[in-house]
C-alpha positions as CSV (number, residue, x, y, z in Angstrom):
1,M,-18.6,1.2,-5.9
2,I,-15.4,-0.8,-5.7
3,K,-13.3,-0.6,-8.8
4,I,-12.4,-4.2,-10.0
5,L,-9.1,-4.2,-12.0
6,Y,-9.0,-8.0,-12.6
7,E,-10.9,-11.1,-11.6
8,D,-10.6,-14.8,-12.5
9,N,-11.3,-18.1,-10.6
10,H,-8.3,-17.5,-8.3
11,L,-7.8,-13.7,-7.9
12,L,-9.5,-10.5,-7.3
13,V,-7.5,-7.3,-7.9
14,V,-9.2,-4.1,-6.8
15,E,-8.6,-0.4,-5.9
16,K,-8.8,0.3,-2.2
17,K,-10.1,3.8,-1.5
18,V,-8.7,6.0,1.2
19,G,-10.5,5.7,4.5
20,I,-11.4,2.0,4.1
21,L,-9.9,-0.7,6.3
22,S,-8.3,-3.7,4.7
23,Q,-10.0,-6.0,7.2
24,S,-12.4,-5.4,10.1
25,D,-11.0,-4.2,13.3
26,G,-14.1,-4.9,15.3
27,S,-15.7,-1.6,14.8
28,N,-18.5,-0.7,12.4
29,K,-16.1,0.9,9.9
30,E,-16.1,-0.4,6.3
31,D,-13.5,-2.9,5.3
32,M,-12.4,-4.3,2.0
33,L,-12.6,-8.0,3.0
34,T,-16.4,-7.7,4.0
35,I,-17.2,-5.5,1.0
36,L,-15.7,-7.9,-1.5
37,K,-17.2,-11.0,0.2
38,N,-20.5,-9.4,-0.2
39,Y,-19.7,-8.6,-3.8
40,L,-18.8,-12.2,-4.6
41,K,-21.8,-13.6,-2.7
42,E,-24.2,-11.3,-4.7
43,K,-22.5,-11.7,-8.1
44,Y,-22.3,-15.5,-8.0
45,Q,-25.4,-16.0,-5.7
46,K,-23.5,-18.0,-3.2
47,P,-25.2,-19.2,-0.1
48,G,-23.5,-19.1,3.3
49,N,-20.0,-17.8,3.9
50,V,-17.7,-16.9,0.9
51,Y,-14.0,-17.6,1.0
52,L,-11.7,-14.6,0.3
53,G,-8.1,-14.6,1.4
54,L,-6.4,-11.4,2.6
55,V,-2.7,-11.8,1.7
56,H,-1.5,-8.3,2.3
57,R,-2.8,-5.0,3.8
58,L,-2.8,-1.3,3.2
59,D,-3.4,1.2,6.0
60,K,-6.7,2.7,6.3
61,D,-5.4,6.1,5.2
62,V,-3.7,4.7,2.1
63,G,-5.4,3.9,-1.2
64,G,-4.2,1.8,-4.1
65,V,-4.0,-1.6,-5.7
66,M,-4.8,-4.8,-3.6
67,V,-4.9,-8.4,-4.5
68,F,-7.2,-10.9,-2.8
69,A,-7.2,-14.7,-3.2
70,K,-10.4,-16.5,-4.1
71,T,-9.1,-20.0,-3.1
72,S,-7.0,-21.3,-0.3
73,K,-4.4,-22.6,-2.8
74,A,-4.0,-19.1,-4.3
75,A,-3.8,-17.5,-0.9
76,K,-1.0,-19.9,0.2
77,R,1.0,-19.3,-3.0
78,L,0.6,-15.5,-2.9
79,S,1.6,-15.4,0.8
80,E,4.7,-17.4,0.0
81,Q,5.6,-14.9,-2.7
82,I,5.3,-12.1,-0.2
83,R,7.3,-14.0,2.3
84,K,10.1,-14.4,-0.3
85,H,9.9,-10.8,-1.3
86,E,8.8,-11.7,-4.9
87,V,5.8,-9.4,-4.8
88,K,6.8,-5.9,-5.9
89,K,4.9,-3.0,-4.2
90,K,5.5,0.6,-5.5
91,Y,4.1,3.7,-3.9
92,L,3.8,7.4,-4.6
93,A,4.3,9.9,-1.8
94,V,4.5,13.6,-1.4
95,I,7.1,14.5,1.2
96,K,8.0,17.6,3.1
97,G,11.1,19.4,1.9
98,I,13.1,19.5,-1.3
99,V,14.8,16.3,-2.2
100,K,16.9,16.3,-5.4
101,N,18.6,12.9,-5.5
102,N,17.3,9.3,-5.5
103,G,18.0,7.5,-2.3
104,Y,17.9,4.4,-0.1
105,Y,16.8,3.9,3.5
106,E,17.8,1.0,5.7
107,D,16.8,1.1,9.3
108,Y,15.4,-1.2,12.0
109,L,11.9,-0.6,13.2
110,E,10.1,-1.6,16.3
111,K,6.3,-1.5,16.7
112,R,4.9,-0.1,19.9
113,D,1.4,1.1,20.6
114,F,0.3,1.2,17.0
115,K,3.3,3.1,15.9
116,S,6.8,2.2,14.5
117,Y,10.0,3.6,16.0
118,I,13.6,3.5,14.8
119,A,15.3,0.8,16.9
120,S,18.6,-1.1,17.3
121,K,19.4,-4.2,15.3
122,E,18.8,-6.2,18.4
123,T,15.3,-5.0,19.1
124,G,14.0,-4.0,15.6
125,K,13.2,-5.6,12.3
126,L,15.1,-4.6,9.1
127,A,13.2,-2.1,7.0
128,K,14.5,-1.3,3.5
129,L,13.3,0.9,0.7
130,T,14.5,2.9,-2.3
131,Y,13.0,6.0,-3.7
132,N,13.2,8.0,-6.9
133,V,12.6,11.7,-7.1
134,I,9.9,12.5,-9.7
135,S,9.6,16.3,-9.2
136,F,9.8,19.0,-6.5
137,K,8.2,22.4,-6.1
138,E,8.0,24.9,-3.3
139,D,8.8,22.9,-0.1
140,K,7.6,19.5,-1.2
141,T,8.8,16.6,-3.4
142,L,7.0,13.8,-5.2
143,V,8.8,10.5,-4.9
144,K,8.3,6.9,-6.2
145,I,9.0,4.3,-3.6
146,N,10.0,0.7,-4.0
147,L,9.3,-1.1,-0.8
148,E,11.7,-4.0,-0.2
149,T,10.4,-5.0,3.1
150,G,6.8,-4.6,4.5
151,R,7.1,-3.4,8.0
152,Y,4.3,-1.7,9.9
153,H,4.0,2.0,8.8
154,Q,7.4,1.6,7.3
155,I,7.4,4.4,4.7
156,R,5.8,6.8,7.0
157,A,8.2,6.0,9.9
158,Q,11.4,6.0,7.8
159,F,10.7,9.2,5.8
160,S,9.8,11.0,9.1
161,Y,12.9,9.8,10.8
162,H,15.0,11.1,7.9
163,H,13.5,14.6,8.2
164,H,11.0,14.3,5.3
165,P,7.6,13.3,6.7
166,L,4.7,12.6,4.3
167,L,2.3,15.4,4.0
168,G,-0.9,14.9,5.8
169,D,0.6,12.3,8.2
170,M,-0.9,13.1,11.7
171,K,1.0,10.3,13.3
172,Y,4.5,10.8,12.1
173,G,4.4,14.4,10.9
174,K,1.5,16.9,11.4
175,K,-2.0,17.3,10.2
176,G,-2.4,18.7,6.7
177,K,-5.3,20.1,4.7
178,Y,-5.6,16.7,2.8
179,P,-5.3,13.1,3.9
180,L,-2.1,11.2,4.0
181,A,-0.1,11.7,0.8
182,L,0.7,8.0,0.1
183,Y,-0.7,5.8,-2.6
184,A,0.1,2.1,-3.5
185,Y,0.1,2.8,-7.3
186,S,1.7,-0.5,-8.6
187,L,1.6,-4.2,-7.6
188,T,3.5,-7.0,-9.4
189,F,3.3,-10.6,-8.6
190,Y,3.2,-14.1,-10.2
191,H,-0.3,-15.6,-10.9
192,P,-0.5,-18.3,-8.3
193,I,-1.6,-20.9,-10.9
194,S,-0.3,-19.9,-14.3
195,K,2.9,-18.3,-13.0
196,E,2.3,-15.4,-15.4
197,V,3.9,-12.0,-14.3
198,M,1.0,-9.7,-13.6
199,T,1.3,-6.0,-13.0
200,F,-1.5,-3.6,-12.1
201,S,-1.2,0.2,-11.8
202,L,-3.4,3.1,-10.8
203,H,-2.8,6.9,-10.6
204,P,-3.9,8.9,-7.6
205,K,-5.9,12.0,-8.5
206,D,-6.9,13.5,-5.1
207,G,-5.5,15.4,-2.2
208,Y,-1.9,16.4,-2.4
209,F,-1.6,14.4,-5.7
210,K,-3.8,16.9,-7.5
211,D,-0.9,19.2,-8.0
212,W,1.2,16.5,-9.7
213,Q,-1.1,15.0,-12.3
214,E,1.2,15.8,-15.3
215,E,4.2,14.2,-13.6
216,I,2.2,11.1,-12.4
217,L,0.7,10.4,-15.8
218,K,4.3,9.9,-17.1
219,I,5.2,7.3,-14.6
């Protein structure tokens, strides 16, 4: 039931559903890497182990666009793009409170016990993002986020610290009636072989995003 957005001899671009791990954590929970390896093995009738490179991750509670590498060469080149911040990741989020102006967050984050905390420059790692306000209503705001660095729980930790936690975020805010209101809606990178610029986008439809469909479809 995985939605395939693009596939060639080097890449596999898919939609990750909310609640699925990016890779196994040793439990019996579903993970994208195993699901897609089984997909490739069945589709191409490959015996033995199938190679598939995980070049980036999304949290279990976050859905959206992911790219996987079907060869080690593609994996190496995509990983290099990520290291050089050439891969553009854009997210949609519904945050608590009314925000009327676009903004920019630059903090230092430190990971401790599966959570990120604001830290000093000496102990933390630089975390940068920009956001654009799409719309606001009642006591919540829909924002589009351009992630400039890829720190652990970066979006969740930074918005919480700046007094606008994501709705449904039990770790950095409080439990809501829907899952975490964060979705990786757009991914842009260079094809590792052809060097062509590739952009893939999806629109979230469930949870807190149900109330913003008109606005989301215009993005």
